[in-house]
Each structure stands twice: as C-alpha cells, then as structure tokens.
C-alpha positions in Angstrom: 19.0 10.6 -12.4 16.1 13.0 -12.6 12.8 12.5 -14.3 10.4 14.7 -16.1 7.5 12.5 -15.1 5.9 13.9 -11.9 3.4 11.9 -9.8 1.2 14.1 -7.6 0.5 12.8 -4.1 -3.3 12.7 -3.5 -5.5 12.6 -0.4 -6.8 9.1 0.5 -10.5 8.7 0.0 -12.5 5.5 -0.5 -13.5 6.6 -4.0 -10.0 7.7 -5.1 -8.5 4.3 -4.0 -11.2 2.1 -5.2 -9.4 1.1 -8.5 -6.5 -0.3 -6.4 -8.4 -1.7 -3.4 -10.0 -0.4 -0.2 -9.4 2.6 2.1 -9.3 1.5 5.7 -10.2 3.7 8.8 -13.5 5.2 7.5 -16.0 6.4 10.1 -18.3 3.9 11.8 -21.1 3.1 9.3 -24.7 3.5 10.2 -25.5 -0.1 9.9 -27.0 -1.3 6.6 -26.1 -4.9 7.3 -22.6 -4.2 8.4 -21.7 -6.0 11.6 -21.1 -3.4 14.3 -21.4 -2.7 18.0 -21.4 0.6 19.9 -21.8 1.5 23.6 -20.3 4.3 25.7 -17.1 2.3 26.3 -16.3 1.0 22.8 -17.2 0.8 19.1 -16.2 -1.9 16.6 -17.4 -2.7 13.1 -16.5 -4.8 10.2 -14.1 -2.7 8.0 -13.1 -5.2 5.4 -13.2 -9.0 4.9 -9.5 -9.9 4.0 -8.9 -12.4 1.3 -5.5 -14.3 1.3 -6.4 -16.4 -1.8 -7.2 -20.1 -1.9 -5.3 -22.1 0.7 -3.5 -19.1 2.2 -3.0 -18.3 5.8 -3.2 -14.7 7.0 -0.2 -13.2 8.6 0.4 -9.9 10.6 3.7 -8.2 9.9 5.3 -5.3 11.7 7.0 -3.3 9.0 9.4 -0.3 9.3 9.5 1.9 6.2 12.5 4.4 5.9 12.8 5.3 2.3 12.1 9.1 1.9 13.1 9.0 -1.8 10.9 11.0 -4.1 12.0 8.8 -7.0 10.0 5.6 -8.0 12.0 3.3 -10.2 10.5 -0.1 -9.4 7.1 -1.5 -8.3 6.1 -4.8 -6.7 2.9 -6.8 -6.7 1.5 -9.9 -5.0 -0.3 -12.4 -7.2 -2.4 -14.3 -4.8 -3.4 -12.1 -1.8 -4.7 -8.8 -0.8 -2.2 -6.8 1.3 -3.3 -4.2 3.9 -1.0 -1.5 5.4 -1.9 0.6 8.4 0.7 3.3 9.4 1.0 3.4 13.2 3.7 6.0 14.0 3.5 8.5 11.0 2.2 8.9 7.5 3.3 7.1 4.4 3.0 7.7 0.7 1.6 4.6 -1.1 2.3 4.5 -4.8 -0.1 2.1 -6.7 -0.9 1.0 -10.3 -3.2 -1.4 -11.8 -1.9 -4.4 -13.9 -2.2 -4.2 -17.7 -3.6 -7.1 -19.6 -0.1 -8.7 -19.8 0.3 -8.4 -16.0 2.9 -5.6 -16.3 2.3 -2.2 -14.5 -0.2 0.0 -16.3 1.6 3.3 -15.9 -1.5 5.1 -17.1 -3.1 4.1 -13.8 -0.1 5.1 -11.5 -1.2 7.1 -8.6 0.3 8.2 -5.2 -1.8 8.6 -2.0 -1.0 10.1 1.4 -2.0 7.5 4.0 -2.3 9.2 7.4 -1.4 7.5 10.7 -4.4 5.5 11.9 -5.9 5.0 8.5 -4.7 2.4 5.9 -5.2 0.7 2.6 -5.9 -2.7 1.4 -4.6 -3.6 -2.1 -6.1 -6.1 -4.4 -4.0 -9.0 -5.6 -2.1 -7.8 -8.7 -1.9 -4.1 -7.5 1.6 -2.8 -8.2 2.9 -0.7 -5.4 5.8 1.0 -3.6 5.9 2.7 -0.3 7.7 5.9 0.8 7.8 7.7 4.2 7.2 11.4 4.7 9.9 11.7 7.3 12.1 9.4 9.4 10.9 5.9 10.0 7.3 4.8 10.1 6.2 1.5 11.6 3.2 -0.1 9.9 1.0 -3.1 10.7 0.7 -5.2 7.6 -1.8 -8.0 6.9 -0.7 -10.3 4.2 -0.4 -14.0 3.2 2.2 -16.1 5.1 3.5 -17.9 2.0 3.9 -14.7 0.1 6.1 -13.3 2.9 8.3 -16.5 2.9 8.5 -16.4 -1.0 9.4 -12.7 -1.0 12.1 -13.1 1.6 13.7 -16.0 -0.2 13.7 -14.0 -3.4 15.2 -10.9 -1.8 17.9 -12.8 0.1 18.9 -15.5 -2.5 18.7 -16.0 -6.2 15.4 -17.9 -5.8 12.7 -16.8 -8.3 9.7 -15.3 -6.7 6.4 -17.2 -7.5 3.9 -15.3 -5.5 5.2 -11.8 -6.1 6.8 -9.8 -9.0 9.2 -6.8 -8.9 9.9 -4.8 -12.0 11.8 -1.7 -13.0 9.7 1.2 -14.4 10.6 4.4 -16.2 11.7 6.8 -13.4 8.8 8.7 -11.7 9.2 11.6 -9.3 6.7 12.3 -6.5 5.5 15.8 -6.5 4.6 16.5 -2.9 1.8 19.0 -1.9 2.8 22.1 -0.1 1.9 20.8 3.3 4.3 17.9 2.8 7.2 19.6 1.0 9.0 20.6 4.1 8.7 17.1 5.7 9.9 15.0 2.6 13.6 14.7 2.1 14.6 14.5 -1.6 17.1 11.8 -2.5 
C-alpha cells in the first residue's frame, strides 16, 4: 500500500525537536549554572536531567533497530516516563508526534528527524514515536523506565493490555528522504 502523505526527514536541532523533547549531544555549554568540568584530559557536563515519573526506576537498554521501511503505519507512546535514544553504530530516523487533547496522535504535529550517530533525543512522556534505520542495523543506547519495559514486553508477547504504553495505527505516512540519504535508505 502506498500513501500520498509524505513526511520530510529534518535535521536534528534543539529548537526543531523542542516540541517533542530534548536533543542530546549538543556542544559543551559555557557554564551559566550548568554543572560541568573541563581539563586537557576530559570534559563532562550535565546534558539533561532524566525523569522516569513518580516511583519509576531508570533502566539502560541496548536496542538494535533494523526496519528500513519508509512507511509509518503505527506509533507508540509511553505514558509515565521520558525516553532517550542515542544511536551508537549509525544514524536513525525518529518519527514523533505530540498527543492531541484526547491522547491520540496529533498528526498535524507529525515530524521526522535524522539522528546522527553520537547525538540523541529524549522524548517527553506522551510523545508518539516510531524509529527507522537509514541502512542495516543500528545499535542504540536507550534510557527508559524499568516498569515500562516490562509492561511493553508483556504486551508484545502475550495478550496482556499495556498500561504504561500505547500503540495505535495511523493513516499511512511515507518518509521522504533528503537527497543525501536517498541512496542509503531501502524502500519497503
């Protein structure tokens, strides 16, 4: 099935992603109250304070993404926690949408971002999303809530109802890849 609805893949910038969450991997700030340290051997600074939601434990996941499909037919969201994704072995395309007043995906806010290796994103709770790879398999580091992972696995492997996440079908969207990515993305 093809779609006449095309979704342009945008460059990731803090301003462009702010409606959905936070861009990770920005240059070292110049201070202004941000905890940081720099010397000739190392630099480190506070990039983001992660919020798992009340009573939640943070969990690091190793995630392998393999879907190169240019078609987006469903989105998922997590109700209680932020979720951060940092591509380690390649770049990903992160599709996001805000929630409408009734909690469904607000397709007027649907956007797609190219997330390069070594940068990342952190989505707000309630941010609808889907992830695609540019080519092959991309391993990512994910920061999420432990109970959300357990809940999602139970939902995906049994007939258990998800209580911390939601997955819904949407009208088919097709990613329109920029020229620099067109040769790397495999159409499905």
